[in-house]
N, C-alpha and C positions, 0 to 999 in steps of 0.2 A: 531343395533345389540345387542342382549342380551348377557351379559358375565357372566358365572357362574364359579367361581374359587373354586376348592376343595383342601383343605389342611389338614394336620394332622401329627401326629407322624409317623415315618417310620414303615411300617408293619401293619397299622391298616386297610388297604383295600381301600384306597382312589382311587386307579387306577380302581378297579372293580366298585366302586360307580360312578366314572366319566364316564367310558365306558358304564355302564348300563343306566345312565342318558342320554347320547348322543343317545343311541339306542332308548330310549323311545321318545325323542324329534323328532328324524327322522321319527318315526312311526306316530307321530301327524302331519306330513307334514312340519316341520321346516327344512330348509336347515341348516344342523348342521355340525360343524367342532369341533372335539375333538383334543386338542393339548397338548402334553406332554412336559413339560419343565424340567423334572427330568433327570439329567445326567445318572442315572441308569434306563434307560427306561424299562418299563414293559407293556406298552400299547399294543404293538404288541403281547405279550404273552397273554394278556387278550382277544384280538380278535382272537388269534391263526392264525394271518396273518402277513406277512412281511410288515413293514411300513418304509418309507424313510423320507428324509429331506424336501419333498414337499408333499402336501395333496394326500392321496391315497383313491380311492373310495372303500367304504365298502358295502354300499347299495345305493339305488337311491338317498336318501337325506342325506346320511352320509359319511363324509370324515374324515380321521384321519392322524395325522402327529406326528413324533418324531423329535423335533428340533435338528439339528446338528450344534453346535456352530462353527465348523471349516468351514462348508459350508457358514454360515452367515458371518463369518470373511472374507472369500475370496471375497464374493459379495460386502460387505460394506466397507472393511478396507484394501483391497489389495494394493491400490496405496500408502496409508499412511504407511503400513507395509513395502512395498518395499523401500520407501525413508529412513525410520529410520533404517532399516536393513543395508542399504548401509553405513549410518553414523556410526553405531556401529561397523561394520566390519572394517571401516577405522581406528577406534580406537583400533583395535586388538581383538575385541570380536569375538568368533567363530560363524559360521553361524547359528547353531541351537540355541545357546544362544541368539544371536541377534534377531532371529525371536521371541523367547519367550518374550524378553524384550519389544517388540513393542505391546504386548497385555496387555492392562491396566486392573487392577482389576475391575471386574464387567462387562467386555465386553460381556461375554456369556449371562448374564441376560439382558443386554442392548438390544441386537439384538432380544431376545425373545419378549421384549416389543415393539420393532419396528414392529415385525410381527403382533402383536395385532392391532396396529394402521392401518397397511396396509390392513389387512383383513376387518377391519371395513369400511375403505374407499372404498374397492373394491365392496361392495354391494353383494358379492357372497353368504354370509351366513346370516341366521336369528339369529342363536345362536352360540356362541363360548364357548365350555366347556374346561376349563384349568385344566389339571391333573398336579399338581405341585410337586416339590421336598418336602421333609420333612419340617416341620414348619419353622425352622431357615432359610433355603434357600428361602422359600417363602416370609418371611418377608423382606429379603434382596432384593428379586426381586421387590416386591410391593413398597418398600420404596426408590427404586433407583432414581425415578424422584426427590424426595425431597433431597436425598443425593447429587445428581449431580447438583442441581439447581444453587448453587453459582458458582461452578467450570465451568459449561457450560457458564454462563454469562461472567465470567472473560476471558475464552479462546476465546470466540467469539469476545469480545471487543479487545483483543490483536491482534487477526487475522485481524479484520476489520480495526483498526486504526493504527496498527504498522507494522505487518508482510506484509500485502498486499501492502500498499503504498511504503514500503521501499525495498521490495524484488527485483523488476526489476532494480531500479537504482543501488542497491548494486551488483547485479549479473553482471552488465556491467563493474564494476570497476576492477574485477579480476576473473579469472577462479577458483581460490581456494575458494573465497567467494561464487561464483555461485554454487559450489559443495554442499555447506551447506544450500542453499536456497531451501525450499520445492517447488516442481512443482505445477502448478495450479490445476492439477487433485487431488493431495493430499489434498490441502487446501479445494477444493470443496467437497471432501469426508467428511472431518471433519465438514464443514458447514452443509452438507446434513444430517448427522447423528444427529447433535445437533438440527437442525431445526425440524426433524421428532420426536425427543424425546419430544419437546414442545407439550403440549396438551395431552400427555399420562396420566398424573396425572388426568386431567379432565375426561378422558374416564373411568379410573379405579375407580374414586370416584363419578361418576354419580350414585347416590344411587337408581335411578329408573331403570337403565339399567345394572348396574354392582354390583353383590353381591358375598360374600364369604360364603362357607358352610364348616363347621368344621366336620371332620370325626374322631371318637375316638373309643376306646374300653373301656369297663367298668373295667378299671384297674387304680390303683393309679397314676402311672407315666404318662399314657396317659391323664388322667384327668388334672393333674397339668400342663402338657405342653399345653393342649388345653386352660386352663384358662389364661396362659401367652399369648398365641397366640391371644385370644379374646381381652385382654387388649391392646396389641400392635396394633392390627388391628384397633380397635376403636380410639386409639391415632392418627393413621395416616389418619383417616377419611374414612376407608373402612367399608361399611355396611355388617354385618353378619346377614343372615336371617334364618339360620337353623343349628341345630346340629344333626349329625347322629351318633348313637351309634351302632357299627357294631359287629357281631359275638356273639350275645346273645344266650345262651343255652335255650332250650325250658323248661319252668317251669312245663309243663304238662306231660313230659316224664322223665323216669328214665335215668339218665346219667352215671350210674355206678360210677366209681371212681371219676368222675367229679362233683358229687353231691355237694361236699363242694365248688367247684369253682362256681357252680350255685348260691349258697347262697351269696358268695362274690360279684358276679356280681349284684345281686338284691340289695344288700346293697349300692353299688356304684351307681347303676342306680337311686336310690332314691335321693342320693346326687347330681347327675347330674341334675335331673329334678328340684330340689329345687334351686341349685346354679345358673343354667343358665337361669332360668325363668326371663323374659317372652318369651325368645326365644323358638320356637317350637323344641321339641326333638323327632326325628324319631328313633324308635327302629327297628333294623334289626337282623334277626335271623342267627344263625350258620347253614350252609347247610351241608348236608351229603357228598357232593362232592365239589370239587373246581369249582369256577365260571369262566369257560373258554369257549369261543366260543359264537356265536350270540344267540343260543337257551338258553343257561344258563343265559346270560346277559339279555335277554328279560324277563325271569322269575324273575330274581333279580329286574329288574326295575318295574315289575308289583307289586311285594311284597312291594317295596319301596314307590311307588307313588300311587298305585291303579288307580283311575280315575282322579287324580289330574294332572294338567299340570306342569311339572318340571320347566318350565320357569316362572311360577307365582312368584310374590314377596311373600315369606312366612311370612315375618315379616317386618314391615315398621316403622322404627324409626331412624332418623339420629344420628350418633355417636357424632357429634359436633354441638352445637347450639349457636347462638348469641341472647341473650334475653335482652331487655331493660325494666326496671320498674322504671319510673320516672327518677331520676338523676343517678340511678345505672344501669350500663351496665355489663352484665355477659357473659363470655365465659364459656360454659358448655361442659365437655367431659365425655362420659360414659366410665368409667374405672372400670369395675365390680369387678375385683379381684386385683386391685392395693393396695399396702401398702402405706398409706400416708407418712410414714417415708422415703420411697424411692423416693418421688417426689420433684423435684426442679422446681420452676417457676420464670422466670424473663423476663423483657422487654428490648429490645434494639431498639431504634427508633420506627418503626411501626411494629415490629415483636415480637410476644410472643413466648418464648421458654418454652417448657414443657419437662422435662427430667425424665424418669423412667427407673431404672436399666441401661441397656446398649442401650436404645433407646431414641432418641430425636426428638421431633416434633417442627417445626417452623410454627407458624400460623400468616398470615398477618392480621394485625388489621385494622378495619375501620379508616378512616382519623380522625374521631372525637375522637379517643382514642390515637392518636399519641402523644408521650411525657408524657403520664400518667403512673404512677407506679401502679401496681395491688395491691389490698388490700389482706387481708389474705385469702388464698384459703381454702375452706372447703369441706368435703364430705357430700353429702345428697343422700340417697337412690341410692348408686352405681355411683353417678355423682359427678365429681369434678367441683365445682363452683369457678370461678376466677372473683372477682368483680372489677370494675373500677368506681370510683366516678367522674362523669362529672363535679361536682363543683370544683374539684381540678385544673381544667384548670385555673380558676380565681385566685386561690392561687398561681399557678405556674407563672402566668403573673405578679402578684404583687411582687413575689420573684425576678423575673428577673429585674423588674424595680428598686427594692431596691438595688440589687447588682450592677446595672449599675450606680445608684446614688453614691454608695460608691466608685466606681472606678473613 
């Protein structure tokens, strides 16, 4: 299943772009699902049709859905929520507050990710178009598998090796203890959610099947946010294959009092094409009327893609590379707009940590690099190069032998 994720600053028109892309894909014969993960859904407004928490048929090959986190919570987390609500209420917490305390941060995004995996496994769709929340929320959504990786492993191990083996013997000792032991269905729900989340990262970072497309306006704030988004998406290993600049005024027509605004747009458009190169930049014009309904979306898609298949890979370059040249092994990350001053790099065990601003990426290193300290990271042509000298293994071995002799 091909996955196309559209994101950008709030109000740039990414929902219209997502919906039009889905319409065009369905016309080409692809079984298409467009899914909105934005809490402030506007996908139904774009189609001018009511949408629910399950896929709604729009046309023969097109379905649309607006994810409802409360429906997903009930389906996936109800038994866990019921147990912990009971525990909190026993401690004097009010019912409503107890319910809210059982919802962990990021749960809404988590269940959106689970839907992606389930739809892929179902085989019902050829293409999934994701209409996401504004950039910050999208980064949170896409980085969730990385963020939860350590915690998931810890919780699963505690459940497997401590909670499950001890729960039944302890529950038989006393009714009071049994009251605080989670039932099997609650533990099964936790295991199922964590098991399903495994593999999500591989789906989203499969650079031949899953790509991100950035939607922006030719405005300073929109450009700056898109630059940061591209840097962080590349950091997490998500391939961006296109930039779409929306709502451009026609340079061949007089725009009245907007003439000055047209000049500003053209200035920023030049900066976008130069700064985001070699990514393809698609220019989309401002329409005389709002883009609502199938007919308007069809025209928008035609102007956007022409005869091109929207599911094609528009640009093919992995954002993270592992390159070996003799005894020097480099981890290379494409961080086009990162400030070198804001970057920290360090290694712990077999994991490389790269920290930029408020984002952190953990990269699992090959076995051959385990225990090696990275050399000085340098920027070359928008790429961060982190070198490892394989000869240092021998130096490390001699140092350990020397320290052992001293002791």
